[in-house]
C-alpha positions, 0 to 999 in steps of 0.5 A: 717724875724726873728729878735732878738726880736722874740727870746726875750722869749729865751733870757729873760728866759735863762737870768732869770733862768740861770744867775739871770737876773733882767731886766723884760720881756718887758724891755728885748724885748725892749732892743732887739728891739731898744737897749733901756736901760730902766729897765736895772739896772746893768752892769752885766744885760747889759753884759748878755743881750748883749751876749744873743742878739749876740747869738740870732743873730748868730743862726738867721743868721746861723740856716740853717748850719749843727749843728756840734762841730764847730757850737756849739763852735761858739755859746759859743764863742759869750758869751764874756762879761758874760762868761768864759775867753776862750769862745768857747774853750772846757774845760779840766779835770784839770780845775775841772769845774762842777755845784752844784745841790741839789742832789750833785755836777755834774762834768762830764768828759771833752769832746774832739772835737770828743766826742762833735760831737758824743754827737750831732749826738746821740742827733739828731738821732730822726726823730722828730725835737722837740725831737732832740731839747729837747735832744740837750738841755739836753745832752749839758747842762749835758755834760758841755763842756765849761768853762761857758755858757753851759746851754745858749749854749745848749738852743740856739743850740736847737733853731737853729733846731727849729726856721726854723720850726716856734718854739721857746724853752724857759726855763720854767718860769712864774712870776705868778708861781715861782715854775715853774722855781724851778721845772725845775731846780730840774728836770734838776739836776735829769737829771745831777745826776740821768740820768733821762731825760724824766721828764725835757723834758716833762716839757719843752715840756709842758711849754717851746715850743712856736710858733715863731712870723713870720713877713713879709720881 
């Protein structure tokens, strides 16, 4: 049986790289396993960890469901403490929501429900589950369909595909090599601005895919 602690790598790495989580890797795992607040030094970190814990539990409980627009919106809707005012709600063009990158600002057009479903279907057109997961992450993160929490949502949607196959996708980060996360952010920015997806997918394939621990029921 998969537990939220088994998804600690995805929780920690997404919190660290996407939202500046200051809680350490081991303390994050202990929080997920037992609720321990040792090493959780701020309300912001606690809110972020609680949201990511809820997202992890959501995909564990529902990863066998089809991935469609409702499913993706439901994942974003779990981000209630550290996300947008309207979790799970697609943003609109008049909100002018985007992300600043070192290559310029990325403000993609807002998606309708139909657009989001088309994006999901296109990203899952490969017969290889790992490739579909990587495409889902990049395409969802790039599309920025929600007011906030887009990369977190994208990572856990990708993991909805992978955890049933014994794999976990984490954000490339290594305390011994601080340039790894910076390289990831640089390549993801190029995917946003220059439409170059292969490089960030290659990096995640090399440094982001791990085996998911299996425990007996």
